[in-house]
N, C-alpha and C positions, 0 to 999 in steps of 0.2 A: 447468702453465699448461692451463685447460680450453679447447676450440674458440672459445666466444664471446668468452673474453678475449682469446685469440690474434687473431681476427678484428677486433675492436675496435680493437688495438693496429695491424694491418696497414691500416685504414681510417684512422687517424690519420697513418701514415707516409705514405700515399698522397698525402694532403691535403698534408702538409708537405712533401714533395718533388716532387709532380706527377706521380709514377708509381713503382711498385715492380716488384722484378722476382723471380722464383720462386727461383734460385739465393740471391741474398743474403737472402732471406726464411727459406729452408729453413737457412742457415747461422745466422742470427741466433737463430730460435727453436729450432734444434738438432732439427728434424724433418725428415721426408723431402721431397723435391720432392713428389709424391703428393699428400702431406698440405696443402703450400702449394696446390696447384691445386685441390685439395676447398674450401679455403677460400675462394679468389678465385672460383669457381664459385658457391658460396653467397651472396657479397657480390654477385656479378653479377646472380645471380636477384632478390637483394632490392633492385636499383636504385641500389646505394650506390656500388660500382665498375664499370668496363667492362674488361671482359677484351681484351687485346691479345697480339701474339706475344711471349710470354719474360714476360708479367707481366700489370698491367694500370693504367690510370688512373683518376682520380675521374670519376663518372658525369656525362654531361652533362646537369645539370639546368637547370631555368628560369634560375636566376641563376649559372650556372659555364660560363665560357668561357675554356680554358687559354689564356696567352701564344702568341704565333706560338714562340718558341723552344722552347717545352715540346712543342708539337705537332710540330714540324720532326723530332724523334727518335724521334717514335713510329711504328713500323712502317715504318722508315726502308728496309730492303730492299724491301719489299711496294712502297714508293712509287716506288722506283728502276725497278723493273719494269714498273710502271703506265706512268710516264714513258715508257720505252723501247718500250713498244707503242704508245703515242700517237703516236711519231713517224712511223708509218706511215699516219695520218689527216691529217698537214700537206698542203696542196695543193703542187703543183709551183710554182705561182707564186698568188698570189692575196690575199685579206683575212683576216685571223684575229683572233678576239678571244680572251684568254687572262685568266681569271677570276683572283681572289685566293684564294690556298690554296698549303700547301705542296706538295703535288703537283703543282699547276700550275706552280708555280716551278721544280721538277726539271724539269718539260717544257720551260721555257724555257731553262735551262742546258744541256739537252742538244741544242738547235737545230742543226742540221749547218752548219757553215761555208759550205756552196755553197747554202742555202737563198736565196731569193728572196722576201721575202713583206712586207706591210705589217700590221704588228701592233700592235691597240689594247687597251691595259689600264688599269686604274685601281687595279694594286696594284704599290706601290712596290719589293718585292722582286723582280718580275717585269720589272719596267721596266730596275733595275740590272743583271740577268743579260742584257740583251739590248743596252743602249744603245751597246756597242762592237762589237755585231755587223755586219760589212761588209755583210751582204745585207738588212739588215733595215730599213725604213722605220718608224719607233717613232713611235706616237701616245700620249701619258700623257693620261690623263682626269682632271680635278682636281675638286676636293670637300673636304669635311672629311676628314681623315683619322684612322682609328680608330688608335689606340694600339695595341691587341692584336691586329689584324691586318695593321696598315700598308696599310691599303686606303681609297681615296678613296668617301666616300656624299655622299648629300644632293642637292641639285637640281642642282647642276653636273655631277654624274655621270651622273643620269637625264636631263638634257637633251642631254649628249652622245651617250648611248647612242641616244635617239629619233631621231638621224639619221644611223645606221650602218646599212648592210646588207652584212654580212660574210658570207664564204664556210661558216666553221665558227668556232664556239664551243668553246673547251674548259673547261669547267665544273667549279667543285669543290663540295662541300657537307659540312656537319656530320653529317647523317645522311639515310639514304634507305632507303626498304621500300615494297613495292606499297601498302600500307594507309595508311603516314603519308606516302608521298611524299616531297618534298625540304625539309628544315629546316636551320636555324641559329639560332644563340641570339639575334642580333640584329635589330631591325627594320629599321634602316637598310642593313643588309647585305643583308638578304633583299629590298629594294625594289632593290638594284642588281640582283642576281642574277636577278630577274623582268625587268629590263630589258633584261639580255644575251641570256636566252632568246629574247626577240622581237627581237632585232638580227641574227640569224644564222640561214642556211638549214638547216644541219645542227649540231645538238647533240650534242657528245660527253662525257660525265660521267666524270670523272678520281674515283675513291674507292676507299679500300683497305675490306676485306670487314669490318674492325671498326666501320665505319659502319652496316654494315647492320642493320636493326632499331632504330637508335636513332632518337628524336623529341626534336627541340629547339623554342623556344618558337616564332619565326615561319617559318610555311611559304613557301616561294617557288614552289612547282611540284609537278608530278605526274611520275612513271616516263613515263608514256604520252607527255610532249612530249621523251624522250630518244631520238635515235636511236642512238645506241651507249654502253653503261656499259662501260668498261674498269677491271676491279678485279684481286683477286689470287686465287690458289687457295685461299684460306682461306674465300672464297664457296662454299657446298655446292653441288653439281649441281642439288639440289632446289630451293634457293632461287633460283640461276640460271634455272631453269625458269619458275618463278614470275613472274620478271621478263620474260622472253621471251615470255610468255604474253600479254602486254600490249602487244607490239608493239616491244619494246626488245631491239637485239643485245646480247648480253654477250661480253667476251673475259676469259677468269681467267688473266693473265699470271703 
């Protein structure tokens, strides 16, 4: 099989299964892992796949948004490290907003039992992880719930966040870069993210490095508006410096 034929088949498998991994592809096509990595690199450069740790997922194009369950298994180790690092940004007492996202949901699950906080969220997975926490006063923002993200959007959510002044928001995004800013595939989700950005005095962005350089349909902010980015070591020191030059602190967990 020639490389273009193999790459076309890899692309089909990625779209059918939501992701592909290097070792499984190498076994299926009877080639080395390095050959598969070159294939994935070529598909990534063409904008057809997005490389992640150990494999690749379909590229985040204008009409493509993976389901929550699909996104939750991507870069799982990196998301766990980011969530652990974010625990240090929780106030001893106070009010926080936790945005909808797979990494922010991991943060919610890791909040120590001794924490005493008021938490506001429009994300059902975040609320489910905090509902039984003895020290959390939980406020669930309502609205139309999007199936793909299990997050409330539209007028009710926007109205609720306009009345809040939190100490810190833990923000999620589908893509980020110095040039492209903060982006997500859905306009309604972007509007709510824009609202939470304005509802807190400090903004902490939780985003794995695979999202760096990704640009989606709806832009909701700039990196200039982020106080702290917590990502993983997959973000190169050079790219971290380019972000810090705009005034955002970067932690590579």
